[in-house]
C-alpha positions as CSV (number, residue, x, y, z in Angstrom):
1,X,96.6,64.6,190.4
2,X,100.4,64.1,191.0
3,X,102.6,61.9,188.7
4,X,103.6,59.8,191.7
5,X,100.0,58.9,192.4
6,X,99.4,57.9,188.8
7,X,102.6,55.7,188.8
8,X,101.5,54.1,192.0
9,X,98.0,53.3,190.6
10,X,99.4,51.9,187.4
11,X,102.0,49.7,189.2
12,X,99.3,48.5,191.7
13,X,97.0,47.3,188.8
14,X,99.9,45.7,186.9
15,X,101.1,43.9,190.1
16,X,97.6,42.5,190.8
17,X,97.1,41.5,187.2
18,X,100.5,39.8,186.8
19,X,100.3,38.1,190.2
20,X,96.9,36.6,189.3
21,X,98.2,35.4,185.9
22,X,101.3,33.9,187.4
23,X,99.2,32.1,190.0
24,X,96.9,30.6,187.4
25,X,99.6,29.8,185.0
26,X,101.7,27.9,187.6
27,X,98.8,26.1,189.4
28,X,96.1,25.4,186.7
29,X,96.3,23.5,183.5
30,X,94.7,25.0,180.4
31,X,90.9,24.6,180.7
32,X,90.9,23.9,184.4
33,X,88.0,25.4,186.3
34,X,87.1,25.8,190.0
35,X,84.2,27.5,191.7
36,X,85.0,30.5,193.9
37,X,81.6,31.8,195.0
38,X,78.9,29.2,194.2
39,X,78.5,28.6,190.5
40,X,78.3,32.3,189.4
41,X,82.0,33.2,190.0
42,X,84.7,30.7,188.8
43,X,88.4,30.7,188.0
44,X,88.6,29.2,184.5
45,X,92.1,29.2,182.9
46,X,92.1,30.0,179.2
47,X,94.8,31.6,177.0
48,X,93.9,33.8,174.1
49,X,96.0,34.9,171.2
50,X,94.0,38.0,170.4
51,X,92.3,41.0,171.9
52,X,90.7,41.6,175.3
53,X,87.8,39.3,176.4
54,X,89.1,36.4,174.3
55,X,88.5,37.9,170.9
56,X,90.8,36.8,168.2
57,X,92.3,38.7,165.3
58,X,93.9,37.4,162.1
59,X,95.9,34.3,163.0
60,X,99.7,34.4,163.3
61,X,100.1,37.6,161.4
62,X,97.3,39.2,163.3
63,X,98.9,38.2,166.6
64,X,102.2,40.0,165.8
65,X,100.3,43.0,164.4
66,X,98.2,43.2,167.5
67,X,101.2,42.9,169.9
68,X,103.0,45.7,168.0
69,X,99.8,47.8,168.0
70,X,99.6,47.3,171.8
71,X,103.3,48.3,172.1
72,X,102.8,51.5,170.1
73,X,99.6,52.3,172.0
74,X,101.3,52.0,175.4
75,X,104.2,54.2,174.3
76,X,101.8,56.8,173.0
77,X,99.7,56.5,176.1
78,X,102.7,57.3,178.3
79,X,103.0,60.7,176.6
80,X,99.3,61.3,176.8
81,X,99.2,60.6,180.5
82,X,102.1,62.9,181.1
83,X,100.2,65.6,179.1
84,X,97.0,65.0,181.1
85,X,98.9,65.5,184.4
86,X,100.7,68.6,183.2
87,X,97.5,70.2,182.0
88,X,95.8,69.3,185.3
89,X,92.9,67.4,183.8
90,X,90.1,66.3,186.1
91,X,91.3,63.9,188.7
92,X,88.7,61.3,187.8
93,X,89.6,61.4,184.2
94,X,93.3,60.9,184.9
95,X,92.4,57.9,187.1
96,X,90.3,56.4,184.3
97,X,93.1,57.0,181.8
98,X,95.6,55.4,184.2
99,X,93.4,52.3,184.5
100,X,93.2,52.0,180.7
101,X,96.9,52.4,180.4
102,X,97.7,49.9,183.1
103,X,95.3,47.3,181.5
104,X,96.9,47.7,178.1
105,X,100.4,47.4,179.6
106,X,99.4,44.3,181.6
107,X,98.2,42.4,178.5
108,X,101.2,43.7,176.5
109,X,103.5,42.0,179.1
110,X,101.8,38.7,178.4
111,X,102.1,39.1,174.6
112,X,105.8,40.1,174.8
113,X,107.2,37.7,177.3
114,X,105.0,34.9,178.4
115,X,105.9,32.7,175.4
116,X,109.6,33.0,176.4
117,X,109.2,32.4,180.2
118,X,106.5,29.8,180.4
119,X,106.1,26.2,179.3
120,X,103.1,25.3,177.2
121,X,100.1,24.1,179.2
122,X,98.5,21.3,177.2
123,X,94.7,20.8,178.0
124,X,94.9,17.2,176.9
125,X,97.8,16.1,179.0
126,X,96.6,18.5,181.7
127,X,100.1,19.6,182.6
128,X,100.7,22.7,184.7
129,X,103.2,25.0,183.1
130,X,106.6,25.7,184.7
131,X,108.4,29.0,184.8
132,X,111.6,29.3,182.8
133,X,111.6,25.6,181.6
134,X,114.9,24.1,180.6
135,X,113.6,23.3,177.2
136,X,112.6,26.9,176.6
137,X,109.2,28.7,176.4
138,X,106.3,27.7,174.3
139,X,106.7,30.6,171.8
140,X,109.1,33.4,170.8
141,X,109.1,37.1,171.5
142,X,105.8,38.9,170.6
143,X,104.0,35.5,170.4
144,X,102.9,35.1,174.0
145,X,99.3,34.3,174.9
146,X,97.2,36.5,177.2
147,X,96.1,34.6,180.4
148,X,92.4,34.9,181.3
149,X,90.8,33.4,184.4
150,X,87.8,35.4,185.7
151,X,84.5,33.9,184.7
152,X,81.0,35.0,185.9
153,X,78.3,32.7,184.4
154,X,75.5,34.5,186.3
155,X,72.8,33.1,184.1
156,X,73.2,29.6,182.6
157,X,71.1,26.9,180.9
158,X,68.7,29.6,179.7
159,X,67.3,29.9,176.2
160,X,66.3,32.7,173.9
161,X,62.6,33.0,173.3
162,X,61.5,31.2,170.2
163,X,60.3,34.5,168.6
164,X,63.7,36.1,168.7
165,X,65.1,36.3,165.1
166,X,68.2,34.1,164.3
167,X,68.8,32.9,167.8
168,X,65.3,31.9,168.9
169,X,65.4,28.7,171.1
170,X,69.2,28.7,171.3
171,X,71.0,28.4,174.6
172,X,71.8,31.7,176.4
173,X,74.4,32.4,179.0
174,X,75.2,35.6,180.9
175,X,78.1,36.4,181.4
176,X,80.0,34.3,178.9
177,X,83.5,36.0,178.4
178,X,86.5,34.9,180.5
179,X,88.7,37.9,181.2
180,X,91.5,39.1,183.5
181,X,92.3,42.1,185.8
182,X,93.8,44.1,182.9
183,X,90.6,43.7,180.8
184,X,88.6,44.8,183.8
185,X,90.8,47.9,184.3
186,X,90.4,48.9,180.7
187,X,86.6,48.3,180.7
188,X,86.2,50.2,184.0
189,X,88.2,53.2,182.7
190,X,86.3,53.4,179.4
191,X,82.9,53.0,181.0
192,X,83.6,55.6,183.7
193,X,84.7,58.1,181.1
194,X,81.5,57.6,179.1
195,X,79.3,57.9,182.2
196,X,81.0,60.9,183.7
197,X,82.2,62.7,180.6
198,X,80.1,65.8,181.3
199,X,81.8,66.1,184.7
200,X,85.3,65.3,183.5
201,X,85.2,67.7,180.5
202,X,83.2,70.6,181.9
203,X,84.8,73.9,181.0
204,X,85.1,76.6,183.6
205,X,82.6,79.4,183.1
206,X,83.9,82.3,181.1
207,X,84.8,85.3,183.2
208,X,82.2,88.0,182.9
209,X,83.1,91.7,182.9
210,X,80.8,94.1,184.6
211,X,80.6,97.8,184.1
212,X,80.6,100.1,187.1
213,X,78.3,103.0,187.0
214,X,79.4,106.2,188.7
215,X,77.8,109.6,189.1
216,X,80.9,111.3,187.6
217,X,80.1,113.7,184.8
218,X,81.9,112.8,181.6
219,X,82.4,115.4,178.9
220,X,83.6,115.0,175.3
221,X,87.2,115.2,176.3
222,X,87.1,112.7,179.2
223,X,88.5,109.2,178.8
224,X,87.0,106.3,180.6
225,X,89.1,103.1,181.0
């Protein structure tokens, strides 16, 4: 797979990811929700300070540490991708690695810059954030929140059976996490690598050397190469 194709794929994922986040940020207030396809696919605007799928990590210090980790991972990933291309890894593997890289970069952009360029969206006053507000952004560099909006509550108002330990009788919902295009790209890349790893990492068969039998008489002084 050529480097130009990898760059195009990464830029396409980042563009779609950032375009969807800008749309939500500039048109929805925090917590706003609208049905897209019935009740099983919704746009639900949430911002998270932590990892993918809304997971959180260690408060304010954890936020900075996670952003820096993302930054290091993206820089390291750039060299890895270049190495994969040069060594001509399986095309499918390079596509998966590119999706993971693009997803990580998409969420890193949020963490680095969104606090600087967006106004805070208050769920209580239900204000829609503005871009580049005169009063400044809602946070400093490295403190931006990741924008999530894709919500697929396929099964709702269900309950675990009473006999299930610890959660028996409690409400059950599938699929609960709210995520974004970057999260989806990362997950798709990782899952595809796990599913197709035997195909991606199959080594070519070793070359076998065959001897050729001839009817030539060989004495003790003859050399056969």
